[in-house]
C-alpha positions as CSV (number, residue, x, y, z in Angstrom):
1,X,33.7,-8.8,1.9
2,X,33.6,-10.2,-1.4
3,X,29.8,-10.4,-1.4
4,X,29.6,-6.8,-0.1
5,X,31.8,-5.6,-3.0
6,X,30.0,-7.5,-5.7
7,X,26.6,-6.1,-4.6
8,X,27.5,-2.8,-3.5
9,X,24.9,-0.9,-5.6
10,X,22.1,-3.5,-4.7
11,X,23.0,-3.3,-1.0
12,X,23.1,0.5,-0.9
13,X,19.6,0.6,-2.7
14,X,18.3,-1.8,0.1
15,X,19.8,0.1,2.9
16,X,18.4,3.5,1.6
17,X,14.9,2.1,0.8
18,X,14.9,0.4,4.3
19,X,15.5,3.9,6.0
20,X,12.8,5.2,3.9
21,X,10.3,2.3,4.6
22,X,11.4,2.5,8.3
23,X,10.4,6.0,8.4
24,X,7.1,5.1,6.7
25,X,6.5,2.2,9.1
26,X,7.1,4.5,12.2
27,X,4.6,7.0,10.9
28,X,1.9,4.3,10.5
29,X,2.4,3.0,14.0
30,X,2.6,6.4,15.5
31,X,-0.6,7.2,13.7
32,X,-2.3,4.5,15.6
33,X,-0.7,5.4,18.8
34,X,-1.8,9.1,18.6
35,X,-5.3,8.3,17.6
36,X,-5.6,5.5,20.0
37,X,-4.4,7.4,23.0
38,X,-6.4,10.5,22.0
39,X,-9.7,9.0,20.9
40,X,-9.5,5.5,22.0
41,X,-10.4,2.2,20.4
42,X,-13.6,3.7,19.0
43,X,-11.7,6.6,17.5
44,X,-9.3,4.2,15.6
45,X,-12.3,2.3,14.3
46,X,-13.9,5.5,12.9
47,X,-10.6,6.7,11.5
48,X,-10.1,3.2,9.8
49,X,-13.6,3.1,8.4
50,X,-13.3,6.6,6.7
51,X,-9.7,6.0,5.6
52,X,-11.0,2.7,3.9
53,X,-13.7,4.8,2.0
54,X,-10.9,7.3,0.4
55,X,-8.1,4.7,0.1
56,X,-10.4,2.1,-1.6
57,X,-11.7,4.8,-4.1
58,X,-8.0,5.7,-4.9
59,X,-6.9,2.1,-5.4
60,X,-9.7,1.5,-7.9
61,X,-9.2,5.0,-9.6
62,X,-5.5,4.3,-10.2
63,X,-6.6,1.5,-12.6
64,X,-3.3,-0.3,-11.8
65,X,-1.6,2.1,-13.8
66,X,1.1,2.7,-10.9
67,X,2.3,-0.9,-11.2
68,X,2.2,-0.7,-15.1
69,X,4.6,2.5,-14.9
70,X,7.0,0.5,-12.7
71,X,7.5,-2.1,-15.4
72,X,7.2,0.2,-18.6
73,X,9.5,3.2,-17.3
74,X,12.1,0.5,-16.2
75,X,12.4,-0.6,-19.8
76,X,14.8,1.9,-21.1
77,X,12.5,3.9,-22.8
78,X,13.2,7.3,-24.7
79,X,12.5,10.5,-23.1
80,X,9.5,11.2,-25.1
81,X,8.0,7.8,-24.3
82,X,8.3,8.4,-20.8
83,X,6.8,11.7,-21.0
84,X,3.8,10.6,-23.0
85,X,3.0,7.5,-20.8
86,X,3.4,9.4,-17.5
87,X,1.2,12.2,-18.7
88,X,-1.5,10.1,-20.2
89,X,-1.4,8.0,-16.9
90,X,-2.1,11.2,-14.7
91,X,-5.1,12.4,-17.2
92,X,-6.6,9.1,-17.1
93,X,-6.3,8.3,-13.3
94,X,-7.4,12.0,-12.4
95,X,-10.7,11.8,-14.3
96,X,-11.3,8.4,-12.9
97,X,-10.7,9.7,-9.3
98,X,-13.3,12.5,-9.9
99,X,-16.0,10.1,-10.7
100,X,-15.2,8.0,-7.5
101,X,-15.1,11.4,-5.3
102,X,-18.6,12.2,-6.7
103,X,-19.7,8.7,-5.9
104,X,-18.7,9.1,-2.3
105,X,-20.5,12.5,-2.1
106,X,-23.7,11.2,-3.6
107,X,-23.6,8.1,-1.3
108,X,-22.5,9.8,1.9
109,X,-26.1,9.3,3.5
110,X,-26.0,5.7,2.8
111,X,-22.2,5.2,3.9
112,X,-23.4,7.0,7.3
113,X,-26.3,4.8,7.5
114,X,-24.1,1.6,7.0
115,X,-21.8,2.8,9.7
116,X,-24.1,2.3,12.9
117,X,-26.2,5.1,11.6
118,X,-23.7,7.6,12.8
119,X,-23.6,10.8,10.8
120,X,-20.2,11.0,9.0
121,X,-20.8,13.7,6.5
122,X,-18.1,16.1,7.6
123,X,-15.6,13.3,7.6
124,X,-16.6,12.1,4.2
125,X,-16.4,15.7,2.7
126,X,-12.6,15.3,3.5
127,X,-12.6,11.7,2.0
128,X,-13.9,13.3,-1.3
129,X,-11.2,15.8,-1.4
130,X,-8.5,13.0,-0.6
131,X,-9.4,10.6,-3.3
132,X,-8.1,12.4,-6.3
133,X,-4.8,13.6,-4.5
134,X,-4.1,10.0,-3.1
135,X,-4.8,8.6,-6.6
136,X,-2.1,10.9,-8.2
137,X,0.3,10.1,-5.4
138,X,0.0,6.4,-6.3
139,X,0.8,7.2,-9.9
140,X,3.7,9.4,-9.3
141,X,5.2,6.8,-7.0
142,X,4.8,4.3,-9.8
143,X,6.9,6.6,-12.0
144,X,9.5,7.2,-9.4
145,X,10.0,3.5,-8.7
146,X,10.2,3.0,-12.5
147,X,13.4,5.3,-12.7
148,X,15.1,3.3,-10.0
149,X,14.7,5.7,-7.1
150,X,13.2,3.2,-4.5
151,X,14.1,5.4,-1.5
152,X,12.2,8.4,-2.9
153,X,9.3,6.3,-3.8
154,X,9.1,4.9,-0.3
155,X,9.3,8.4,1.3
156,X,6.1,9.3,-0.8
157,X,4.2,6.2,0.5
158,X,1.2,6.4,2.9
159,X,3.4,5.8,5.7
160,X,5.4,9.1,5.3
161,X,1.9,10.7,4.9
162,X,0.9,9.3,8.2
163,X,4.4,10.7,9.9
164,X,3.7,14.2,8.5
165,X,0.0,13.9,9.7
166,X,0.9,12.9,13.1
167,X,3.4,15.8,13.7
168,X,1.3,18.1,12.3
169,X,-1.8,17.2,14.5
170,X,0.6,17.1,17.6
171,X,1.6,20.8,16.6
172,X,-2.1,21.8,16.4
173,X,-2.9,19.9,19.7
174,X,-0.3,22.0,21.4
175,X,-2.1,25.1,20.5
176,X,-5.7,23.8,20.6
177,X,-6.0,21.1,23.1
178,X,-9.7,20.2,22.1
179,X,-8.7,19.2,18.6
180,X,-11.2,16.6,17.2
181,X,-10.6,13.5,14.8
182,X,-11.8,15.8,12.0
183,X,-8.7,17.9,12.6
184,X,-6.7,14.8,12.0
185,X,-8.2,14.2,8.9
186,X,-7.4,17.7,7.6
187,X,-3.8,16.9,8.5
188,X,-3.8,13.8,6.4
189,X,-5.3,15.9,3.5
190,X,-2.5,18.5,4.0
191,X,0.2,15.9,4.1
192,X,-1.2,14.2,1.1
193,X,-1.1,17.1,-1.1
194,X,2.4,18.2,0.2
195,X,3.8,14.8,-0.7
196,X,2.0,14.8,-4.1
197,X,3.7,18.2,-5.0
198,X,7.2,16.9,-4.0
199,X,6.8,13.8,-5.9
200,X,5.9,15.7,-8.9
201,X,9.0,17.8,-8.7
202,X,10.9,14.7,-8.5
203,X,9.1,13.6,-11.8
204,X,9.7,16.9,-13.4
205,X,13.3,16.9,-12.7
206,X,13.7,13.4,-14.4
207,X,11.9,14.3,-17.5
208,X,13.8,17.4,-18.0
209,X,11.1,19.7,-18.9
210,X,10.2,23.3,-17.8
211,X,7.1,24.2,-15.6
212,X,5.2,25.5,-18.6
213,X,5.8,22.3,-20.8
214,X,4.9,20.3,-17.6
215,X,1.5,21.9,-17.3
216,X,1.0,21.7,-21.2
217,X,1.6,17.9,-21.2
218,X,-0.3,17.6,-18.1
219,X,-3.6,19.2,-19.2
220,X,-3.8,19.6,-22.8
221,X,-1.6,17.3,-24.9
222,X,-3.1,14.0,-26.1
223,X,-0.9,11.2,-27.3
224,X,-1.3,7.6,-28.4
225,X,-0.4,6.5,-24.9
226,X,-3.7,7.8,-23.8
227,X,-5.5,4.8,-25.7
228,X,-3.5,2.2,-24.0
229,X,-5.1,0.1,-21.2
230,X,-3.4,-2.8,-19.4
231,X,-6.3,-4.8,-18.0
232,X,-4.3,-7.3,-16.0
233,X,-2.6,-4.5,-14.1
234,X,-6.1,-3.1,-13.4
235,X,-7.5,-6.3,-12.4
236,X,-4.6,-6.8,-9.9
237,X,-5.4,-3.4,-8.6
238,X,-9.1,-4.3,-8.2
239,X,-8.1,-7.3,-6.5
240,X,-5.9,-5.3,-4.0
241,X,-9.0,-3.3,-3.4
242,X,-11.1,-6.3,-2.5
243,X,-8.4,-7.7,-0.2
244,X,-7.7,-4.3,1.7
245,X,-11.1,-2.8,1.8
246,X,-13.9,-5.2,1.7
247,X,-12.7,-7.0,4.9
248,X,-13.0,-3.6,6.7
249,X,-16.4,-3.0,5.3
250,X,-17.6,-6.5,6.2
251,X,-15.9,-6.1,9.7
252,X,-17.7,-2.8,10.3
253,X,-21.1,-4.4,9.9
254,X,-20.3,-7.4,12.2
255,X,-18.2,-5.7,14.8
256,X,-18.6,-2.6,16.9
257,X,-16.7,0.6,16.5
258,X,-14.3,-0.3,19.4
259,X,-13.8,-3.8,18.1
260,X,-13.0,-2.5,14.7
261,X,-10.3,-0.3,16.2
262,X,-8.7,-3.1,18.2
263,X,-8.7,-5.2,15.0
264,X,-7.1,-2.7,12.8
265,X,-4.7,-1.3,15.3
266,X,-3.3,-4.7,15.8
267,X,-2.6,-5.1,12.1
268,X,-1.2,-1.7,11.9
269,X,1.5,-2.8,14.6
270,X,2.3,-6.1,12.8
271,X,3.0,-4.1,9.5
272,X,6.2,-3.3,11.2
273,X,7.0,-6.8,9.8
274,X,5.3,-6.1,6.7
275,X,7.5,-3.2,5.9
276,X,10.3,-5.6,5.1
277,X,8.2,-6.7,2.0
278,X,7.8,-3.2,1.1
279,X,11.5,-2.8,0.8
280,X,12.0,-5.6,-1.8
281,X,8.6,-4.4,-3.5
282,X,10.2,-1.0,-3.9
283,X,13.8,-2.1,-4.9
284,X,13.3,-5.3,-6.9
285,X,10.5,-5.0,-9.6
286,X,12.2,-2.4,-11.7
287,X,15.5,-4.4,-11.5
288,X,13.8,-7.5,-12.3
289,X,11.8,-5.9,-15.2
290,X,15.0,-4.4,-16.7
291,X,17.1,-7.7,-16.5
292,X,14.1,-9.7,-17.8
293,X,13.6,-7.5,-20.8
294,X,17.2,-7.6,-21.8
295,X,17.3,-11.4,-21.4
296,X,19.9,-11.4,-18.5
297,X,18.5,-14.4,-16.8
298,X,21.6,-15.0,-14.6
299,X,21.3,-11.6,-13.2
300,X,17.5,-11.9,-12.9
301,X,17.9,-15.2,-11.0
302,X,20.6,-13.7,-8.8
303,X,18.3,-10.7,-8.0
304,X,15.4,-13.2,-7.1
305,X,17.6,-15.0,-4.6
306,X,18.9,-11.9,-3.2
307,X,15.3,-10.6,-2.5
308,X,14.2,-13.8,-0.8
309,X,17.3,-13.9,1.3
310,X,16.9,-10.3,2.4
311,X,13.2,-10.9,3.4
312,X,14.0,-13.8,5.5
313,X,17.0,-12.2,7.4
314,X,14.8,-9.1,8.3
315,X,11.3,-10.6,8.6
316,X,11.9,-13.7,11.0
317,X,13.5,-11.7,13.8
318,X,10.7,-9.1,13.8
319,X,8.0,-11.9,13.9
320,X,9.4,-13.4,16.9
321,X,9.8,-10.2,18.9
322,X,6.1,-9.3,17.8
323,X,4.8,-12.7,19.2
324,X,6.8,-12.8,22.3
325,X,6.1,-9.1,23.3
326,X,2.6,-8.8,21.6
327,X,0.7,-7.7,24.9
328,X,3.4,-5.1,25.8
329,X,3.1,-3.7,22.3
330,X,-0.6,-3.3,22.2
331,X,-0.7,-1.7,25.6
332,X,1.5,1.1,24.1
333,X,-1.7,2.3,22.3
334,X,-3.7,2.8,25.4
335,X,-5.8,1.0,28.1
336,X,-8.7,0.1,25.4
337,X,-6.2,-2.2,23.7
338,X,-5.0,-4.3,26.7
339,X,-5.9,-7.8,26.1
340,X,-5.7,-7.7,22.3
341,X,-2.3,-9.2,22.2
342,X,-3.6,-12.4,20.6
343,X,-4.8,-10.5,17.6
344,X,-1.3,-9.2,17.1
345,X,0.2,-12.7,17.2
346,X,-2.2,-13.8,14.4
347,X,-1.3,-10.8,12.2
348,X,2.5,-11.1,13.1
349,X,2.7,-14.8,12.2
350,X,0.8,-14.2,8.9
351,X,2.9,-11.2,8.0
352,X,6.2,-13.1,8.5
353,X,4.8,-16.0,6.4
354,X,3.8,-13.5,3.7
355,X,6.9,-11.5,3.7
356,X,8.9,-14.7,3.2
357,X,6.9,-15.8,0.0
358,X,6.0,-12.1,-1.1
359,X,8.6,-11.8,-3.7
360,X,6.8,-14.6,-5.8
361,X,4.1,-12.2,-6.8
362,X,6.0,-9.3,-8.3
363,X,8.5,-11.8,-9.9
364,X,5.4,-13.1,-11.9
365,X,4.3,-9.6,-12.7
366,X,7.6,-8.6,-14.0
367,X,8.1,-11.6,-16.1
368,X,4.8,-11.1,-18.1
369,X,2.8,-13.4,-15.9
370,X,0.4,-10.8,-14.8
371,X,-2.3,-12.9,-16.0
372,X,-1.3,-15.8,-13.7
373,X,-1.2,-13.5,-10.8
374,X,-4.8,-12.3,-11.6
375,X,-6.2,-15.8,-11.6
376,X,-4.4,-16.7,-8.6
377,X,-5.6,-13.5,-6.7
378,X,-9.2,-14.1,-7.9
379,X,-9.2,-17.6,-6.5
380,X,-7.7,-16.7,-3.2
381,X,-9.9,-13.9,-3.0
382,X,-13.1,-16.0,-3.6
383,X,-12.0,-18.3,-0.8
384,X,-11.3,-15.5,1.6
385,X,-14.4,-13.5,1.0
386,X,-16.8,-16.5,1.0
387,X,-15.3,-17.6,4.4
388,X,-15.3,-14.0,5.9
389,X,-18.9,-13.5,7.0
390,X,-19.0,-17.0,8.5
391,X,-15.8,-16.5,10.5
392,X,-16.8,-13.0,11.7
393,X,-20.4,-14.2,12.6
394,X,-19.5,-17.1,14.8
395,X,-15.8,-16.2,16.0
396,X,-16.1,-12.6,16.5
397,X,-12.7,-10.6,16.4
398,X,-10.6,-14.1,16.3
399,X,-12.5,-15.0,13.1
400,X,-12.2,-11.3,11.7
401,X,-8.4,-11.4,12.0
402,X,-8.3,-15.0,10.3
403,X,-10.4,-13.8,7.4
404,X,-8.1,-10.8,6.8
405,X,-4.9,-13.0,6.7
406,X,-6.4,-15.7,4.7
407,X,-6.2,-14.0,1.5
408,X,-2.5,-13.4,1.5
409,X,-1.6,-16.7,2.9
410,X,-3.3,-18.4,0.0
411,X,-2.2,-16.0,-2.6
412,X,1.4,-15.9,-1.8
413,X,1.5,-19.9,-1.3
414,X,0.1,-20.4,-4.8
415,X,2.2,-17.6,-6.4
416,X,5.3,-19.3,-4.9
417,X,4.3,-22.6,-6.4
418,X,4.0,-20.9,-9.9
419,X,7.1,-18.8,-9.6
420,X,9.1,-21.9,-9.1
421,X,8.0,-23.3,-12.4
422,X,9.0,-19.9,-14.0
423,X,12.4,-19.7,-12.5
424,X,13.0,-23.5,-13.6
425,X,12.3,-22.6,-17.2
426,X,14.6,-19.5,-17.1
427,X,17.5,-21.6,-15.5
428,X,17.2,-24.4,-18.1
C-alpha cells in the first residue's frame, strides 16, 4: 500500500499507457489475422513489403525529430519555444517526406521488378500518399510524449492506425465481399490521416493558439529553430530504418512471398510482448529527461529502477505463454501459417530479452549520451547486416528470423553495459 501511495502518479500513467498500448497491440495482431485469413501468407508478404516501403521512407523523413521533441519539450520550455520548435519540426519533416514520396513514385518500376517482377504500381501510389501523413504523425506523437501525455501518444501510434484500418476494412467487406488488398491500403491511408488530424488537435490545445495562428505558424512563419539540426537523433532514426526496413528488403529477395508472410506474421504476434517496452518507451523518456535536466538524480535513478521492474513483471509471463502455445497462436492466422510456430518461439524469446534490457537505450538518450547510442547501434547493425545474407541463404526462414532479432539483442546488451556506467556516476 505504501508503494502504491508513493507512486500513484507514475502507476496511473503506466496503467493508462498500458491500456492504450494494449489497444495498439491488438490492432497490429488483428491486422495480421484479417489479412492472413483473407489473403493468405502471400497476401501478408505483399502487405508487409509495401508497408516497408512507405514506413521506411517516413522513418527517414522524420529526421529523428520525434525523439528530439520528446527531450526538448519535456524540459520546461516557454510557450513560445514550444511553438517555434514544433512548427519548425513539422515544416522540415514535411518537405523531406515529399522528397521521399517523389522518389518512390520515380522508382516504382524498379521496386516492382525487385519484388519478383510483380506490378505493384497501384499499391505504391497509395504508399506515396502515405509517406507525408505518416511522417507528420511521428512528429505529432513526439510532441505529445514530450508534454507528458503517454496514453494519448500511444493511441496515435501505428497500432491504433492498424485497429481503425481493420475495422474499416471489415465494414467495407460486409458491403463488398470481393474487396482486394488494395482496399485495405486505402483503409490504412484514411486511418493515418484521421489519426494525424486528431493528434494535431491535441497539439493545438496544448499550445493554446487559434486555428488561424496555427495555420500561420505551420506554413508561413520562420524561426531560428528552423536552422537547428540534431544529427545524433537523425542517425538513431536512420539506424532504426536500417534495422526495421533493410531485413524485409533482403528477405524479400531470398524468400518467396509466402515465406515473407510467415516470417513477418510471427514477428507481429511476438510484438504482443514488445508492447511492454512500448509502454516504458512512451512513459519514461520525458520523465527521465525532466529529472535529469533539473539535477534530481535520486528521482532519476528511482524512475530507472521502476521502468526495469515493470518490464520484467509484464514481459516474462507473456514470453512463456508465447513459447508454450506458439503453434496455437500462429494457427489463428489461417491454414497457411500452421507449422510456423518455431518462428514465433524465436521472436518471442528475443522480444522478452529485449524488453528486459530495452530501457537502457532511452536512458542513454535522455542523459545526453545519444552519441554513445549511435555508436552502439552502428556496431550492432554492422554485425547484423553482414551476417544477414549468409543466414538467409543457408538457413532459409530460420536464418531470416535469427538475422532480424540479432541486431536488437546485440544493441540492448551493449547499451545495458554502458548504462550501468552512467548510473554508477550518477549514484556517486
